[in-house]
C-alpha distance (Angstrom), angle and dihedral (degrees) to the residues before:
residue distance angle dihedral
X1 . . .
X2 3.80 . .
X3 3.76 120.9 .
X4 3.76 125.5 -111.8
X5 3.78 125.4 -116.1
X6 3.81 90.4 -104.9
X7 3.81 92.6 50.8
X8 3.81 90.7 51.7
X9 3.80 90.7 46.1
X10 3.83 90.5 51.8
X11 3.82 91.0 49.8
X12 3.82 91.1 51.0
X13 3.82 90.4 49.4
X14 3.83 90.5 51.4
X15 3.82 90.6 50.1
X16 3.81 90.4 50.3
X17 3.79 90.4 51.4
X18 3.81 90.9 46.8
X19 3.81 90.3 52.5
X20 3.81 92.9 46.0
X21 3.80 91.1 50.7
X22 3.81 92.9 47.8
X23 3.80 100.5 30.4
X24 3.80 95.1 124.3
X25 3.80 91.3 55.0
X26 3.79 93.5 48.6
X27 3.81 92.8 48.2
X28 3.80 96.7 43.5
X29 3.80 118.3 119.4
X30 3.77 113.2 -94.5
X31 3.82 96.8 26.5
X32 3.80 108.4 148.4
X33 3.79 120.0 -121.1
X34 3.80 89.4 -135.9
X35 3.81 91.2 58.6
X36 3.81 92.4 50.7
X37 3.79 90.8 46.3
X38 3.79 92.5 50.8
X39 3.81 94.3 44.6
X40 3.80 101.8 39.3
X41 3.78 118.2 0.7
X42 3.81 101.3 50.3
X43 3.83 92.3 44.8
X44 3.82 89.3 49.5
X45 3.80 92.5 54.7
X46 3.80 90.2 44.6
X47 3.82 89.2 52.7
X48 3.80 87.3 53.2
X49 3.80 89.9 53.8
X50 3.81 101.8 -100.5
X51 3.80 118.7 143.9
X52 3.81 94.3 -128.7
X53 3.82 95.3 160.3
X54 3.81 94.1 43.9
X55 3.81 92.1 -118.8
X56 3.80 88.1 164.7
X57 3.84 89.3 63.0
X58 3.80 91.9 -128.7
X59 3.81 118.2 177.0
X60 3.82 111.4 -94.2
X61 3.79 95.1 -109.3
X62 3.84 91.5 54.8
X63 3.82 100.5 43.2
X64 3.80 119.2 127.8
X65 3.80 92.0 -135.5
X66 3.79 126.9 33.3
X67 3.82 112.2 -171.3
X68 3.77 116.1 -133.9
X69 3.76 126.3 -142.8
X70 3.78 120.1 -105.0
X71 3.79 114.4 -81.9
X72 3.79 114.4 -136.5
X73 3.77 117.3 -153.2
X74 3.78 117.6 -157.4
X75 3.78 115.2 -155.6
X76 3.75 113.6 -115.9
X77 3.82 95.6 30.6
X78 3.76 113.5 119.3
X79 3.80 95.0 -162.5
X80 3.79 93.5 -118.2
C-alpha cells in the first residue's frame, strides 16, 4: 500500500522536528555520514515515496536508489 500525500507530509514534519530536537548531535564534529543517512536522509526519501530499502526486491540494475560507498577526503588533496 502506498502512502498518501498527507502521510508523507506528516513523516517529513516528524523528521524535521527530530532534527531540530537533536541538531547539536547531528552537527557535532566526528558524526558519521552513515549515521545521518540512516537517521534522517533515508527516512526522508522514504517519506517522499522512494524505495530506498528495495522493499520491492527489484534487480540491482533497476533499483530506484543505489547506495554509494563512503567518500574519504584527505586534507591537502586538490582533487586534480
